[in-house]
N, C-alpha and C positions, 0 to 999 in steps of 0.2 A: 504494500500500500504506500502511496506517495505520502511524504511527510506533511504536506499541506492538508491532506485528508485526515491524517492522524490528529493534527492540531484541532481540526474542527470537531472531531469526536470527543477530544478532551475538553474543549471549550463548552460543549453542551452535555457533559457527562451527567449533570444533575437531572436534566430532562430525560436522558437515555435510560438511566437506572429506574425510572418510573414505568418503563414499558413492561408489558406482559410478554415475556420471551416466547411463551408457547404459541403466540400468534405469528412468530417469525420463523420457527424451526423448519416447517415444511417448505417455505419459500427459499430459505437459505440452502436447504438440501437440494431442492429442484434446480436451483441456479448454480450448483456446484461451488458455492462459497464455503460451506461447511461440509464435512463428511459425516456419515452416520456415527462414526466413532467419536468425533468431536462433540456432537450433540449429546450422545449417551454419556460421555465423560462429564459434561456440564450438569446434566440432570442427576447423575449419580453423586457427584461431589458437592453440589451446591443446593442450598434450600430454594424452593420455588419463590418467585418474585424478584426482589431487588438483588439477592445474591446471584441468581442465575443471569439476570440482566447485566449486572456489572461484569461478570466473567465473560459473557457473550461479547461485550464491547472490547474487552481486553484481548480476547482471542481474535476478534475481527481485525484489530490493528496489525496482527502478524500475517494476515492473508495477502494475496497478490494485488496487483495494481487495479484489477477490475472489481475488487471487493466493495469499494465504496459506492460506485454507481449502481451496482447490483443490490447493495443494501438499501439504497434509496428506493429502488423498485419494490423491494420487499416491504418497505414502510407503506408505500402506496397501496399494495395489495392488502395490507392490514388496516387500511383506512386511517393511517397516521399522517394525514395530509399536512397538518401544521408543522409537525416535526420534520417531515421530508422537506418542506419548503425552507425551514430554518437551516437545516444542514446543507441543502443545495446552495443557498445564498451565502452561507458562512457568515462571518462578521463583517460589518461595514468597515471600509478602510479608515484608518486613523491618520489624520493629517498632522504631522509633527511640526511642519514648517508653515509659517503664514504664506498666503498667496503672493504678497508683495514683500520682497526681501527687506529686512530691517537692518540698518547699519548700526552696529554696536561699537561703542567707544570704550576701550579698556584703559584703565589708569596706567600711567607710567610707573614702573616699579624700580626703586633704587635701593640697593643694599645699604644698610647703615652699620657703622662700627658698633660693636657691642658695648665698648667702654665709654662711648660718648653719650651724654644725656640727649634726649630728644626734645627739641624746642619747636613749638608750633606757634607761628604768628597768626593773628586773626586774619590777615590779608593773604596768607599763603596756604595752599592746599598741599598736604604731604601724604604720600602713599608709602607704606612700610611693608617690607617683606624680609623674612629671615633667609639668609643665603645658605642652602644646604651644602654639606660636604659632598664632593663628587663620588666617593666610594659608598655612600649610604643612601643616597636619594635616587629613586628611579621613577620617572614620570611616564606612565603608560599612555601612548596616544589613543584617543578614543576613536571609534569607527567613523566619526564625522571629520576627523582630522584635527580637532581642537584638543589640546592637552588637558588632562585631568589632574588636579591637585586637591587632595582632600586634607582633612585635619591632621592626618598622619601620612608618612611617606609610603611608597610602594616597594615591594621586593623587586629586584632585578629578575626578570623571567623571560629573557630573550635568547638564551643559549639554544643551540640546535644540534642535537636534541636537548630538551629541557633538563632531563635527568633520568634516573632509574626508577622503575615502578615494579615492585615485587608483590605478586599475588600468591598467597598460600591458601589453597582451596582443599579443605578436609571434608571428604564426602563419605568414604567407606571406613567405618571404625571397627577395630578388632573386637571379636566376640567377648573377650575377657573384660573389655572396658565397660560393658553394659550400656553402651551408647548406641542410639539408633543411627542408621545411615541418614545423611542429610539430602534427601531427594529434592531436586530443584536447585541445588547450589551450583551445579555446572552452568545453569542459565545465568546466575549472578556473575560467575567468573567470566563467561564469554562476553557479557555486556560490558563489564569494567575493563576487560582487556581491549576491546574495540574502542571504548571511550578514551582511555588514557593514551592509546596509540594516536588517536585523533588529536589529543592535546600535546602531541610531540614528545612522548616519553618512550624510553626503551623498556618494554614490558616483558617480564619473565614470570611464567606461571609454574608453581610447584604444587603437585597433587599429593594428598594423603600422607602428610609428614607426621612422624612421631615427635615426642617431646625433644629429644636430642637433635633431631633433624631440623626442627624449627630453629633451635638455638644456633645450629651450625649455619643455616642459611642467613640468619641475621648477622652472625659474626662475619661471614663472607661478604655480605653487603657493606658492613662497616669498614672492611679492609680495602674496598675498591677506592680508586682515586676519583673523587667527585669534583676535583678542582675546576674542570672545564664545564661543569654543569651548574644549574641554578637551584635545583630542588631535588627532593627524594620522597618517594611515596611507598608506603607499605600497606597492603590490604589483607586482612585476616578474615577468612570465611570458615567458621567452625562452631562447635558447641562452646559454651562459656559458662562462667559462674562468678560468684563474688570472690574477692580476695582482699586481705588486709593491705593497706598501702598508705603512703603519705603524699602521693602526687596524683598518679593516674590509677583509678580503680579497675577491678575486674581481672579476669584471666581467661585465656583461650586454651582449648584442649587439643593435644596431639591425638592421632588416631589410636594410640596405645592407652589413652585414658589419663595421661599425666598432663597437668595444666601448667602453662607458662604465663606468669603474670604480665599484664599489659605494661606495667611500669618497667619490668625487666626488658621487654621488647623495645621500648622507647630508649632505654639506656644505651643500647648498642650504637645509636646514631647521635647521641648528644655530643656537645662540644668537647668533652674530655676523651671520648672513645673514638670519635671520627673527626679528626681535625679538618679534613677537606670539606666538611659540611658546616663548619663554624660560621654563624651569621646567616646561614641559608635555611629556608623553611623545610622542615621535616613533617610530612603529613601521614597520619595513620587513620585508616578507616576500618572499624571493627564491626563485622556482622556476626554477632554472637549474643547470647543472653547475658545479662548482667546479674542474674539471680533467678529465684523461683517465683517471685510474686507476680500475680496477674492483675493488671489494672482494669477495673470495670468503669473508670471514668466518672463523670458527674454530669448532671443535667444542665443544658444551656438552652436558650431560646432558639427557635428555628432560624431566626435571622442571623445568629452567630455562626452556624456551621451547618452544612448539608452533609450528613454522615455518609460514608462509603463503606459498604459491608463486605468483609472478607468471607472466605469460604468456610464451610463446616469442617473441612479436613485440613485447615491451616495448621502447621506444626510450629513448635517452639524450638529454640536452640538452647534451652536449659537442659540440665542433666541431673539425675539422682546420683549422689556420691556415696551413699551408704552401701553396705554389702548386699542388701536386698534389692533385687531388680525392680520391684514394684514400689519402692519407697519414693516419696516425693520430697524428702528433706534435702537441704543443701548444706554443705559444710564449707567453711572458708579454707582457701588454699593460701598458705603463708607466703608472703611476698619476700623478695630478696631484701636484705637489710640495706637501707639507703646510706651510702657514703659519698655520693656525688653531689656537686652543687645543684641548685635548682635549675632545671633546664630552661632554655629560652629557644625561641623560634620553632616550637613544636605545637602541632594541633592534633588532638586525638578526637575523632568523630565516632561516636558510638551509635549503633542502630537503636539502642534503647537506653533509658535512664538506669543508672546503677541500681541493682537490686531487683530489676524487673525482667520478665521474659521478652524475647524478640520473636516475632512471628514470620513464618516462611510458608509460601504457597508451593506445594510440590509441582504444580504445573507451570507457574510463571516466576518462581523465585521469591526472594524475600521482599517484604514491603519496602524496607529501607533502600536496598540496592536498586530496585525498580524505579523508585522516585528519584534517588540520587543521580542515576544515569540520565533520566529524562531532564532533570533540572540543569545538569551540566551541559547537556546537549543544547538546550534552548537558551541558556543565559550566560554561558562562559565567555561569550564575546563581549559582554557589556558589564557584567556584575562581578564583584569580588567574591572570594570564597566564602567568607563568613555570611554575607548576604544570601548566597545560594543555600548555605546550610540552614539558615532561618526559613527559607522557602521549603526545604525538605522537612523540617520540623512541622510546619503547618500542614503540608500535604499528608504526611504519614499519620498525623494526629487525627485525621478525619476517617481513617480506616477502622473497621471493627471486625475482630475475629469471632466466628461463631455467633455473630450478632450481638456480642456482649463485650469482649475484651478489647482494650485499647493499647496503643504503643506510642511512646514519646521519645524520639531520638534526643541525644544530648552531645555536648562536646566540651572538652577541656582545652583551653586555648592559651598558649604563651607566645603566640606570634606578636611581633612588635610593629608590623606594618601591614598594609593591605596586600592581598595576593590576587593577582589576575593571571589566569592561565593563558597560554598561547592558543590561538584559534586560527583556522584557515580564513583568509580574507573572503 
C-alpha cells in the first residue's frame, strides 16, 4: 500500500474502528484483498467489534498497492458512503505559507564580550547573542533552508554513516529458563533494522543471545573506534523484569534465563568505558517488561482520548522468576555495584514504565516498536528525538490490551542537547 494511503487510514482511525468488520469480510475476500486465513486469524484472535476493526485496518496497511481503492469499494458495498467519501478525499491541504510572500526582517546579531557590562541607551537598539564554541554547537538546517536555534544546542549528527546500531533480538528461550518464546519480535526487529538503516546507521542484528553473549556483544561494541561517527544506538528486544539500580532501572533476559541489568548495558558505552563516544549521544531502546504489574488505567472524558483496543491474545514481556512455572511473582535481579561517574549524553527509552508489563501482539509486534517506527518515519525530518518520544508516549497510551490493560512508555534522559536524526532529502 502506498504511504499516502496508509496516512489516510491512520488519520481516520477513530472512525474506522467504529465499523462493523463483519460487513466487510466477504467483500475483502471476493476482491482478493484478504485471504480466508487472514480473516479467520482476525476472528479467532480478536473480540468482535472494535478489536477486530482495529486489527483489520492494521493488516490492511500491509497489503498491496490496490488494497486501498478496493477497500473503498468494499465500504460502498457496505453502504458506508460517508466514510468512503472521507477516505477518498483524504484531508484538505494545509497551506503553511501565505499566498503573498512576506518579507521578514531579522535583527543584526553581534557577539558581546562576557567580561564587559552591557549598557543600553534609550536611543539605541541592541541585539544580544551568546557566541557558541565551534566544537559544541551544531545548528541543524531545517527543511525550509532556515537554520534552527533552540534554547539549547544540537548534537552534531552529520557523519556518514551516522554511527553503529546494535539490535539484540531474543525470541526463542531455553526450556530451563521457563520463559515463553516471544512471537512477533522478529517483526519488531525487521522494522527497526529498516528504520535505522534509513537514518544512516550501520545496523547489526544479533539473535537469541545468552547472558554472557549479551555482555560480550556490548563489550565488543564499546571497543570499536567510534571517532568518525556521531552517535551509537542499542536496541534490546527481550523479556524483562525489575532490578535494583541507582540510575537506569530494569533488566533484560538472555535466552538462558539470566538477566542483564539495563544500567550494566549502558555502562559499556559511557565516557569512562568508551572514550571515542565521549560527548556523543548514546541511545538505548528497551522493548521488555519493567515488572509484573498490569495497568488498568483511569477514566477520562471522551474528549480527552479515543481508546484503541489491542487484541485478546496480546502477550507481555514479563516473566515469572520463581521455580514454579505457573507463578506470577517477580523477584529483583541485583544490579552491578555503581562505581562510575554519573553518565551524560545517554537516553534510555523504555517500552513501559518501570514496574509494569509491556504488551506485544504476536501478529504485528509490540505496541511500542510499532508506534516508535511509525513516529520516526513520519517526523524524523523535522522533530527532535525527545519530541518524537513524547508522541510515542501519547500514541501507545491510547492502546488497551484485552480491552482493559494499558501501557505507558517512559525514558531516562541525560542528553545535554537536542538530537535530530539524518533523513533523506
